C-alpha positions in Angstrom: -11.6 -47.1 11.0 -10.8 -44.1 9.5 -12.6 -40.9 10.4 -14.4 -39.0 7.9 -13.5 -35.4 7.7 -15.6 -32.9 5.4 -13.5 -30.9 2.8 -13.9 -27.4 2.8 -15.5 -26.1 0.0 -13.3 -24.4 -2.6 -15.5 -21.3 -3.0 -14.5 -20.5 0.6 -11.1 -21.3 0.6 -8.5 -18.4 1.3 -7.1 -17.3 -2.1 -3.8 -19.0 -3.4 -2.0 -15.6 -3.4 -2.4 -15.3 0.5 0.1 -17.9 1.0 2.9 -15.1 0.7 2.7 -11.5 0.2 5.2 -8.5 -0.3 4.7 -5.3 1.8 5.8 -1.9 1.0 5.4 1.6 2.6 7.0 4.6 2.3 7.5 7.8 4.9 8.2 11.0 3.1 8.6 14.8 3.3 4.7 15.6 2.2 1.9 14.3 0.1 2.9 15.9 -3.2 3.9 12.6 -5.2 5.7 14.4 -7.9 7.9 16.8 -5.7 8.0 15.3 -2.1 10.8 12.9 -1.4 11.3 9.5 0.6 12.5 9.6 4.3 12.1 6.1 5.4 10.9 3.1 3.5 10.3 -0.6 4.1 10.0 -3.6 1.7 9.2 -7.1 3.1 7.4 -10.3 2.8 4.8 -12.1 5.2 3.5 -15.9 5.2 0.2 -16.9 5.2 -0.3 -16.3 9.1 1.0 -12.8 8.9 4.7 -13.7 10.3 7.6 -11.7 8.8 10.0 -13.8 6.7 12.1 -11.0 5.4 12.2 -7.5 5.5 14.5 -4.2 4.9 14.1 -1.0 6.3 15.9 2.2 4.8 16.4 5.6 6.1 17.0 8.3 3.4 18.8 11.9 3.4 16.2 13.2 1.0 18.8 16.0 0.1 15.7 18.7 1.2 14.6 19.9 4.5 11.9 17.7 6.3 8.9 20.2 7.0 8.1 20.0 10.7 4.7 18.8 9.9 6.2 15.7 8.2 8.5 15.2 10.9 6.0 15.3 13.7 4.2 12.4 12.0 7.0 10.1 11.2 9.6 11.4 13.6 12.6 12.0 11.4 13.8 15.4 11.5 16.1 16.9 8.9 19.1 16.6 11.3 18.6 13.0 12.0 18.0 12.3 8.3 21.3 14.2 7.3 23.5 12.6 10.1 21.9 8.9 9.8 20.5 8.5 6.4 21.8 7.2 3.2 22.0 9.1 0.1 18.5 9.3 -1.4 19.7 7.9 -5.0 21.3 4.7 -3.3 17.6 4.3 -1.3 15.6 4.8 -4.3 17.5 2.4 -6.3 17.4 -0.3 -3.6 13.9 0.0 -2.9 13.0 -0.4 -6.7 15.4 -3.3 -6.8 13.6 -4.9 -3.6 10.3 -4.4 -5.2 11.2 -5.4 -8.6 12.7 -9.0 -7.1 8.9 -9.5 -5.6 7.3 -8.9 -8.9 9.3 -11.0 -11.1 8.9 -13.8 -8.5 5.2 -13.3 -8.9 4.8 -12.3 -5.2 2.0 -9.7 -4.7 3.0 -6.4 -3.0 0.5 -5.1 -0.5 0.5 -1.3 -0.3 -2.3 0.8 1.5 -3.4 3.5 -0.8 -1.3 2.4 -3.4 -1.1 5.2 -5.9 0.6 7.3 -3.3 3.6 5.1 -2.7 4.0 3.7 -6.1 3.8 7.0 -7.7 6.1 9.0 -5.2 8.7 6.1 -6.0 8.2 6.6 -9.6 9.1 10.3 -9.4 12.0 9.5 -7.2 13.4 7.1 -9.5 13.0 9.6 -12.6 14.8 12.5 -10.3 17.8 10.3 -9.5 18.3 8.3 -12.8 16.9 5.3 -11.8 15.0 3.2 -14.0 11.4 3.6 -12.6 8.6 0.8 -11.9 6.0 2.1 -14.4 3.4 -0.7 -14.2 3.6 -2.3 -10.7 2.0 -5.8 -10.8 0.5 -7.7 -8.8 -0.4 -5.4 -6.1 -3.2 -5.7 -3.4 -4.6 -2.5 -2.0 -6.3 -3.1 1.3 -8.0 0.3 1.0 -9.6 -0.4 -2.5 -10.5 -3.9 -1.4 -12.0 -2.9 1.8 -14.2 0.0 0.1 -15.2 -2.5 -2.5 -16.7 -5.2 0.1 -17.9 -3.1 2.8 -18.9 0.3 0.9 -21.5 1.5 3.1 -19.6 1.5 6.6 -19.1 4.5 8.3 -16.0 5.9 9.7 -12.3 6.7 8.6 -10.6 4.7 6.0 -7.0 5.5 7.3 -4.8 2.4 7.9 -5.3 3.0 11.8 -9.1 2.9 11.6 -9.4 0.0 9.1 -6.8 -2.1 10.7 -8.8 -1.5 14.1 -11.8 -2.9 12.3 -10.5 -5.9 11.2 -8.6 -6.4 14.5 -5.0 -6.0 12.8 -2.5 -4.8 15.5 -0.8 -1.6 14.6 1.2 0.0 17.5 3.5 2.3 15.8 1.5 4.4 13.1 3.6 6.1 10.4 6.5 4.2 10.7 7.3 2.4 7.3 7.9 -0.8 8.7 4.8 -0.7 11.1 2.3 0.5 8.4 3.7 -1.8 5.9 3.5 -5.1 7.9 0.1 -3.9 9.2 -1.4 -3.6 5.6 0.0 -6.8 4.9 -1.9 -8.3 7.6 -4.9 -6.5 6.6 -4.9 -7.9 3.1 -4.7 -11.2 4.8 -7.5 -10.4 7.0 -9.5 -9.2 4.1 -8.9 -12.3 2.1 -10.3 -14.8 4.7 -13.1 -12.5 5.2 -14.1 -12.2 1.9 -12.7 -15.3 0.5 -16.0 -16.5 -1.2 -16.2 -13.2 -3.0 -12.7 -12.2 -4.2 -11.3 -13.1 -7.7 -9.4 -16.4 -7.3 -6.1 -15.4 -9.4 -3.8 -12.5 -8.9 -4.3 -11.2 -12.3 -7.8 -10.7 -12.0 -7.8 -9.4 -8.5 -5.3 -6.7 -10.1 -7.4 -5.8 -12.8 -10.5 -5.7 -10.7 -9.0 -3.3 -8.4 -8.3 -1.0 -11.3 -12.2 -0.7 -12.1 -12.8 -0.7 -8.4 -10.3 2.5 -7.8 -11.7 4.4 -10.8 -15.5 3.8 -9.8 -14.6 4.8 -6.1 -13.0 8.1 -7.4 -16.0 8.8 -9.3 -18.1 8.2 -6.5 -16.1 10.2 -4.4 -16.2 13.3 -7.0 -19.9 13.3 -6.9 -20.1 13.5 -3.1 -17.8 16.1 -2.8 -19.7 18.2 -5.4 -22.8 17.5 -3.8 -21.5 18.7 -0.4 -19.7 21.9 -2.1 -15.9 20.5 -1.4 -15.6 20.5 -5.1 -17.0 22.5 -7.9 -19.2 20.8 -10.6 -16.4 22.2 -13.1 -13.4 21.0 -11.5 -11.7 18.0 -12.8 -12.6 15.0 -11.4 -10.5 13.1 -8.6 -7.9 11.1 -10.3 -8.8 7.4 -10.1 -5.9 6.0 -11.7 -4.5 2.9 -9.8 -2.1 1.5 -8.8 0.2 4.3 -10.1 -0.5 7.9 -11.2 
C-alpha cells in the first residue's frame, strides 16, 4: 500500500534561485565609494542550506593610508596591508573576474547594501584600468528585501541587527568573509520566510528591488526632512540600486 503525501503548494515553495547564491563583501578605507579603497574582499558561493561550496578572500595593499577608524572596524592596519596585501590593481581585477563568472553563470550575487560594494568596486576598477561591472545583475540585497517585507519593524537595519532578527549567526562582523556569508544566509532565510510573496524569478526580483530601493530612499528623505536632519531644499537621498 502506498502512503499518500500532500504536495506542497507551489506558492509557498522557496524560490528556485535560492538553490545556489553567490556572496560578495568589501572592507574598505572608508565609506566614500568614489575615493575610498578596497582593503579586503570576499566572493563565494553557498548552497540552499547556506553551506560554503566555493570561496575566495583577498587582502589588498590599497596604496593609501588606512585611517585608524577604519582599521579599528575591520582590523587591518596600513602596515599589515603593505606587508601582506597584494597590489590593489591585481585584487580589483580578480574580484571583478570572480563576480563576472557568477553573473555569466546566472548565479545571483548577494550583497548587503549592494550599492556600496558594487559602486566602490566600480570606481576602483576605473582607477586601476580594469573594465568595471557597470550593471551587476542579478543581485539580491537583503537590506532592501527586509525593508520591503517588514517595513515597520523598529530597530536598526545593520547587517548585525538584521541577521540576529532572522537568527542568522554572525560571529566576526566587519570581516569580509563573515559578512558576505551572513548576508547570503540571510537572503536564504528571507527567501524561506517570504516565499509566498517574493517574485518567482530572478529577473523580476532584481527589477523589483530597483523600485523598492528608490521608494525606500524617498521615504527616508521625507523622514529626515521631517525630523530636521535634512533641509527641505537639499537633494533627496540617492535611491539608485544596485550601483550608483
